[in-house]
C-alpha positions as CSV (number, residue, x, y, z in Angstrom):
1,M,79.0,101.7,107.8
2,T,75.7,102.0,107.2
3,N,73.5,99.2,105.5
4,D,73.5,101.2,102.1
5,T,77.0,101.1,101.8
6,L,77.5,97.1,102.2
7,K,75.1,97.3,98.7
8,K,77.2,99.2,97.0
9,P,78.3,96.9,94.3
10,L,82.0,95.4,94.3
11,P,84.9,97.4,92.4
12,N,85.4,95.8,89.1
13,E,88.1,93.5,88.6
14,E,90.0,96.2,86.7
15,E,89.7,98.6,89.9
16,Q,90.4,96.0,92.0
17,R,94.0,95.1,90.1
18,D,94.5,99.1,89.9
19,F,93.8,99.5,93.8
20,Y,95.7,96.5,94.1
21,Q,99.1,97.4,92.4
22,K,98.3,101.1,93.7
23,L,98.7,99.7,97.5
24,R,101.7,97.5,96.7
25,Y,103.9,100.6,95.0
26,K,102.7,103.3,98.3
27,I,103.8,100.6,100.6
28,H,106.7,99.6,98.9
29,N,107.9,103.0,99.0
30,W,107.0,103.9,102.6
31,V,108.8,100.5,103.6
32,E,112.2,102.0,101.7
33,S,111.5,105.1,103.8
34,K,112.7,106.2,107.0
35,D,109.2,106.5,108.1
36,G,108.6,103.6,107.1
37,K,111.2,101.4,108.7
38,G,110.6,102.8,112.3
39,S,107.3,102.4,112.2
40,K,104.9,100.4,114.7
41,F,102.6,99.8,112.2
42,L,105.3,97.9,110.2
43,K,104.1,94.5,110.5
44,Y,100.3,94.9,110.0
45,V,101.0,97.2,106.8
46,L,103.1,95.0,104.9
47,F,100.2,92.6,104.3
48,A,97.5,94.8,103.2
49,P,97.6,93.9,99.3
50,D,97.6,90.5,100.6
51,F,94.8,90.6,102.7
52,F,92.5,92.8,100.2
53,H,93.1,90.4,97.8
54,L,92.2,87.4,100.1
55,L,89.0,89.0,100.8
56,M,88.4,89.9,97.2
57,K,89.1,86.2,96.1
58,M,86.5,85.1,99.5
59,M,83.9,87.1,98.2
60,L,83.3,85.6,94.8
61,D,84.1,81.9,96.4
62,S,80.6,80.1,95.9
63,R,81.8,78.2,99.3
64,I,81.1,81.0,101.3
65,D,77.6,81.6,102.8
66,S,75.9,85.1,102.4
67,K,76.5,86.1,105.9
68,S,79.7,85.5,105.3
69,K,80.1,87.4,102.3
70,S,78.6,90.2,104.2
71,M,81.6,90.4,106.1
72,I,84.0,90.2,103.9
73,G,81.8,93.1,102.0
74,A,82.5,95.3,105.3
75,G,86.1,94.7,105.3
76,I,86.7,95.3,101.9
77,L,84.7,98.5,102.0
78,Y,87.1,99.6,105.3
79,F,90.0,99.3,103.0
80,F,88.1,102.0,100.6
81,A,86.9,104.1,103.7
82,P,88.3,107.4,103.5
83,V,87.5,107.8,106.9
84,D,88.7,105.4,109.1
85,L,90.4,104.8,112.5
86,L,93.9,105.6,110.9
87,P,93.2,107.9,108.0
88,E,96.2,106.8,105.0
89,V,95.1,110.6,103.8
90,L,97.0,111.8,107.1
91,M,98.9,108.9,108.0
92,G,100.1,107.4,104.3
93,P,100.5,103.9,104.2
94,A,100.9,103.4,108.1
95,G,97.0,104.3,107.8
96,F,96.6,100.9,106.1
97,A,97.3,99.2,109.7
98,D,93.5,99.7,110.7
99,D,92.6,97.4,107.7
100,V,94.9,94.8,107.8
101,V,93.3,94.5,111.7
102,V,89.9,94.6,110.5
103,A,91.1,91.9,107.7
104,V,92.7,89.9,110.1
105,Y,89.6,89.7,112.5
106,I,87.4,88.7,109.6
107,V,89.9,85.7,108.1
108,N,90.1,84.5,111.8
109,S,86.5,84.5,111.9
110,L,86.5,82.7,108.5
111,L,89.0,80.3,109.7
112,N,86.9,79.1,112.5
113,K,83.8,78.6,110.4
114,Y,85.1,76.8,107.3
115,P,88.1,74.3,106.2
116,K,91.4,76.2,106.4
117,E,91.8,74.8,102.8
118,I,88.9,77.3,101.6
119,V,90.3,80.3,102.8
120,T,94.1,79.3,102.0
121,S,93.6,78.6,98.7
122,H,93.1,82.3,97.8
123,W,96.4,83.6,100.2
124,A,98.6,85.0,97.5
125,G,100.9,86.0,100.2
126,D,104.8,85.0,100.6
127,E,104.4,83.6,104.1
128,D,101.7,81.3,105.4
129,L,98.3,82.4,105.9
130,L,98.1,80.5,109.1
131,M,101.3,81.6,110.7
132,V,100.3,85.2,109.2
133,V,97.0,85.6,110.7
134,S,98.1,84.0,114.5
135,R,101.0,86.2,114.4
136,L,98.5,89.2,113.6
137,A,95.6,88.3,115.4
138,S,96.9,88.5,118.9
139,T,97.1,92.2,119.2
140,G,95.1,92.6,116.0
141,N,91.7,91.3,117.4
142,K,91.7,93.2,120.6
143,W,92.5,96.3,118.3
144,A,89.5,95.0,116.2
145,S,86.8,94.6,118.6
146,R,87.2,98.3,119.5
147,L,87.0,99.4,115.5
148,P,83.4,100.2,114.0
149,A,84.1,98.0,111.9
150,G,85.0,95.5,114.1
151,K,82.0,96.0,116.1
152,M,80.0,95.4,112.6
153,V,81.6,92.0,112.2
154,K,80.7,90.9,115.5
155,R,77.3,92.0,114.7
156,F,77.6,89.4,111.7
157,L,78.8,86.6,113.4
158,K,75.8,86.6,116.1
């Protein structure tokens, strides 16, 4: 991603809602399929809509500084990027696993910077956010640091 990509406007609220609904529908159908039930990516993919929603809400939170919002924006754009480590076009919903890993990496960084109440107030998932992040972060952070978006996130943290 280039700096020009980060300057693109965020999707409007209707586009966000449409993307969120489509993502939930795709993932639900995939989980119910034979491929989904046996996938090693299942534990990541199930959280894709919730992490997308969390990043969008945090982007609009006035308590978050602009440097952190740049990092959040990079994570949001990674969800929309047609070319990434696990492309959804080729892998179907399993391709959202890398998007979730990037989102967990960002959320984990924000949890270390801001009071947890700021971050958790935007969580729409069924499970406790802190438990989800800790469960996924151990393997996800190692993976995210190898991804191009993960390297970009690290630059923003310096």
